[in-house]
C-alpha positions as CSV (number, residue, x, y, z in Angstrom):
1,M,10.5,-8.8,15.4
2,N,10.7,-12.2,13.7
3,T,7.6,-14.1,14.9
4,A,4.0,-13.3,15.3
5,E,4.1,-14.9,18.7
6,K,6.1,-11.9,20.1
7,L,3.2,-9.6,19.4
8,P,0.7,-9.0,22.3
9,L,-3.0,-9.3,21.6
10,I,-5.2,-6.2,21.4
11,P,-8.9,-5.7,21.6
12,P,-10.9,-5.5,18.4
13,I,-10.8,-2.1,16.8
14,D,-14.0,-0.1,16.6
15,P,-15.0,0.8,13.0
16,G,-15.5,4.3,14.2
17,A,-11.9,4.7,15.2
18,S,-10.0,7.5,13.4
19,A,-7.0,6.8,11.2
20,E,-4.8,8.5,13.7
21,E,-6.2,6.3,16.6
22,I,-5.6,3.1,14.6
23,F,-2.0,4.2,13.8
24,L,-1.3,5.1,17.4
25,A,-2.6,1.8,18.6
26,G,-0.4,0.0,16.1
27,R,2.6,2.0,17.0
28,A,2.2,1.2,20.7
29,L,1.8,-2.5,19.9
30,A,4.8,-2.6,17.6
31,G,7.2,-1.1,20.1
32,G,9.8,-0.4,17.4
33,K,10.5,1.4,14.1
34,I,7.6,1.9,11.7
35,A,7.7,2.3,8.0
36,L,5.0,3.9,5.8
37,A,4.6,2.6,2.3
38,C,3.5,5.1,-0.3
39,S,2.5,4.6,-3.9
40,F,1.2,8.2,-4.1
41,G,-2.4,7.2,-5.0
42,I,-5.1,9.3,-3.3
43,E,-5.3,6.9,-0.3
44,N,-1.6,7.3,0.5
45,V,-1.8,11.1,0.2
46,V,-4.7,11.2,2.6
47,L,-2.9,8.8,5.0
48,I,0.2,11.0,5.1
49,D,-1.9,14.1,5.8
50,Q,-3.8,12.2,8.5
51,L,-0.5,11.2,10.1
52,R,1.3,14.5,9.5
53,H,1.9,15.1,13.2
54,H,3.6,11.7,13.5
55,L,5.8,11.7,10.4
56,Q,8.9,12.2,12.5
57,D,8.2,8.8,13.9
58,V,8.0,6.9,10.6
59,T,10.1,6.2,7.6
60,V,8.2,6.9,4.4
61,F,9.3,4.7,1.5
62,A,8.3,4.1,-2.1
63,I,9.1,1.4,-4.7
64,D,10.1,2.6,-8.1
65,T,9.4,-0.3,-10.4
66,G,11.0,1.4,-13.4
67,R,7.6,1.6,-15.1
68,L,5.7,4.2,-13.2
69,H,3.7,7.1,-14.7
70,E,5.2,10.5,-14.8
71,E,2.2,11.8,-12.8
72,T,3.2,9.5,-9.9
73,Y,6.6,11.2,-9.6
74,T,4.9,14.6,-9.7
75,V,2.8,13.8,-6.7
76,A,5.8,12.3,-4.9
77,D,7.7,15.5,-5.3
78,S,4.7,17.6,-4.1
79,I,4.3,15.4,-1.0
80,S,8.0,15.6,-0.1
81,Q,7.9,19.4,-0.3
82,R,4.6,19.9,1.4
83,Y,5.4,17.8,4.5
84,G,9.2,18.3,4.5
85,I,9.9,14.6,4.4
86,T,12.5,12.5,2.7
87,I,11.1,9.6,0.7
88,N,13.3,6.5,0.7
89,W,13.1,5.0,-2.8
90,Y,13.7,1.4,-3.5
91,F,14.4,-0.1,-6.9
92,P,14.4,-3.6,-8.3
93,R,17.7,-5.3,-8.7
94,H,19.0,-4.3,-12.1
95,T,20.4,-7.7,-12.8
96,D,17.0,-9.4,-12.3
97,V,15.3,-6.9,-14.6
98,E,17.9,-7.3,-17.3
99,Q,17.6,-11.1,-17.2
100,L,13.9,-11.0,-17.3
101,T,13.6,-8.6,-20.3
102,R,16.4,-10.4,-22.2
103,E,14.8,-13.8,-21.8
104,K,11.1,-12.9,-22.0
105,G,10.9,-9.4,-23.5
106,Q,9.2,-6.2,-22.2
107,F,5.7,-7.5,-22.0
108,S,6.0,-11.1,-20.7
109,F,3.5,-10.2,-17.8
110,R,0.6,-10.3,-20.3
111,E,1.4,-13.9,-21.5
112,S,0.4,-15.7,-18.3
113,L,-0.5,-15.2,-14.6
114,A,2.8,-16.9,-13.7
115,N,4.8,-14.4,-15.8
116,R,2.9,-11.5,-14.4
117,K,3.6,-12.6,-10.8
118,E,7.3,-13.1,-11.8
119,C,7.5,-9.5,-13.0
120,C,5.7,-8.2,-9.9
121,Y,8.0,-10.1,-7.7
122,I,11.1,-8.7,-9.3
123,R,9.9,-5.1,-9.6
124,K,7.8,-4.9,-6.4
125,V,7.9,-7.7,-3.9
126,E,11.7,-8.1,-3.6
127,P,12.3,-4.4,-3.2
128,L,9.6,-4.3,-0.5
129,Q,11.4,-7.0,1.4
130,R,14.5,-4.8,1.5
131,A,12.5,-1.8,2.4
132,L,10.9,-3.5,5.4
133,A,14.2,-4.9,6.8
134,G,14.8,-3.6,10.4
135,F,11.3,-2.4,11.0
136,S,8.7,-3.7,13.5
137,A,5.7,-2.5,11.6
138,W,4.6,-1.0,8.3
139,T,1.6,1.3,7.5
140,T,-0.4,1.2,4.4
141,G,-3.3,3.1,2.8
142,M,-5.3,0.0,2.0
143,R,-9.1,0.0,2.4
144,R,-11.6,-2.9,2.6
145,A,-13.8,-1.4,-0.1
146,Q,-11.0,-1.3,-2.7
147,N,-11.3,-4.9,-3.8
148,D,-12.7,-8.3,-2.9
149,T,-9.2,-9.5,-2.0
150,R,-9.1,-6.8,0.7
151,A,-12.6,-7.2,2.1
152,G,-11.4,-9.2,5.1
153,Q,-8.4,-7.0,6.0
154,E,-8.2,-5.7,9.6
155,P,-6.9,-2.3,10.8
156,I,-4.0,-4.1,12.5
157,E,-2.7,-7.4,11.3
158,I,0.3,-9.7,11.6
159,D,2.1,-9.8,8.3
160,T,3.1,-13.4,8.3
161,V,4.4,-13.1,4.7
162,N,7.1,-10.6,5.9
163,G,8.3,-12.3,8.9
164,G,5.6,-11.4,11.5
165,L,5.8,-7.6,11.2
166,L,2.8,-5.7,12.4
167,K,0.8,-4.2,9.5
168,I,-1.2,-1.1,10.2
169,N,-4.0,-0.1,7.9
170,P,-5.5,3.1,9.3
171,L,-7.9,3.7,6.4
172,T,-9.5,0.2,6.5
173,F,-13.0,1.4,7.2
174,W,-12.9,4.4,4.9
175,S,-15.2,4.6,1.8
176,E,-14.0,6.1,-1.5
177,Q,-16.3,9.0,-0.9
178,Q,-14.7,9.7,2.4
179,V,-11.2,9.6,0.8
180,W,-12.1,12.1,-1.9
181,A,-14.0,14.4,0.4
182,Y,-11.0,14.6,2.7
183,A,-8.6,15.2,-0.1
184,E,-10.7,18.0,-1.6
185,R,-11.4,19.6,1.7
186,H,-7.7,19.8,2.5
187,A,-6.6,20.6,-1.0
188,L,-4.2,17.7,-1.1
189,P,-2.0,17.0,-4.2
190,V,-3.8,14.3,-6.2
191,N,-2.4,12.3,-9.1
192,R,-3.9,13.7,-12.3
193,L,-4.6,10.2,-13.6
194,H,-7.3,9.8,-10.9
195,R,-9.4,12.5,-12.6
196,Q,-8.8,10.8,-16.0
197,G,-10.6,7.6,-15.0
198,Y,-7.8,5.8,-13.1
199,P,-9.1,5.1,-9.6
200,S,-6.2,2.6,-9.0
201,I,-2.7,3.4,-10.3
202,G,0.2,1.1,-10.7
203,C,2.8,0.5,-13.4
204,A,2.0,2.2,-16.7
205,P,1.8,-0.9,-18.9
206,C,-0.5,-2.6,-16.3
207,T,-2.9,0.2,-15.6
208,R,-5.7,1.6,-17.7
209,A,-8.7,3.9,-17.1
210,V,-12.0,2.2,-16.2
211,E,-15.3,2.6,-17.8
212,P,-18.3,4.1,-15.9
213,G,-19.8,1.3,-13.7
214,E,-16.6,-0.8,-13.7
215,H,-15.0,-1.9,-10.5
216,P,-12.3,0.6,-9.3
217,R,-9.6,-2.0,-9.8
218,A,-10.8,-3.2,-13.1
219,G,-8.1,-1.2,-14.8
220,R,-5.3,-3.1,-13.0
221,W,-4.1,-6.1,-15.0
222,W,-7.3,-5.8,-16.9
223,W,-6.6,-9.0,-19.0
224,E,-6.9,-11.1,-15.8
225,G,-9.8,-12.3,-13.7
226,P,-11.1,-10.2,-10.8
227,G,-9.6,-12.7,-8.3
228,H,-6.0,-11.8,-9.3
229,K,-6.0,-8.1,-8.8
230,E,-3.0,-8.1,-6.4
231,C,0.8,-7.9,-7.1
232,G,2.0,-9.7,-4.0
233,L,2.8,-6.7,-1.9
234,H,-0.4,-7.3,0.2
235,Q,-0.9,-11.0,0.7
236,R,-3.4,-11.8,3.4
237,S,-2.1,-11.3,6.9
238,E,-3.5,-12.5,10.2
239,P,-5.5,-10.0,12.4
240,V,-4.2,-9.3,15.9
241,V,-7.3,-9.6,18.1
242,G,-8.0,-10.6,21.6
243,G,-8.5,-9.4,25.1
244,N,-11.7,-8.3,26.9
245,G,-11.6,-4.6,26.3
246,A,-14.0,-2.6,24.1
247,G,-11.3,-1.7,21.6
248,I,-10.3,1.8,20.4
């Protein structure tokens, strides 16, 4: 699916819709293969459990930037075993990483916003583009409450950045309290770093624990301003809305 115009409109989605209902609505709209992006933070683990009865219909993938925490791999292994799924790992192109580190060193991303975005593009965005090739839609664990940059996201959007794919965000309306309550109620495998003050976990050099009262994403690229707390994987997409129905 190459253009947003090929996607039919759907009614607005009721904030009370379940994660499963949102996913099923997106799956019906996409009409093709669906990928599920997993970084093994608590939202992604909850999402996989919510969709456990539909995992045979999706391809679960992850991006290994080469600088992940050991705890992230531990959760990935637990998820794979618990749900009996194969995780498709994607890595940055080694020639690009080699060139970047030879020319700018191991920590160029802290020197400027442009350098940081360059590193994120090489290690995350370009692998994502390969991961999404051939799919009609992808599913994420993003929530509106995670950050100001996500406050306007919709449960189902057109991802114009990635060629008009459908982007399904089943946890859009969930609060942090809901996520944690669900994980604990179902005894889900949770990244140990979450309990050590890391509400949001990315690459090891770019993630720190947050202080009490700090924003949950304050530990991501903490040397930058709050308006830059994204790596480029989730640039704003267009919502798919329309019709006269009441929504799901």
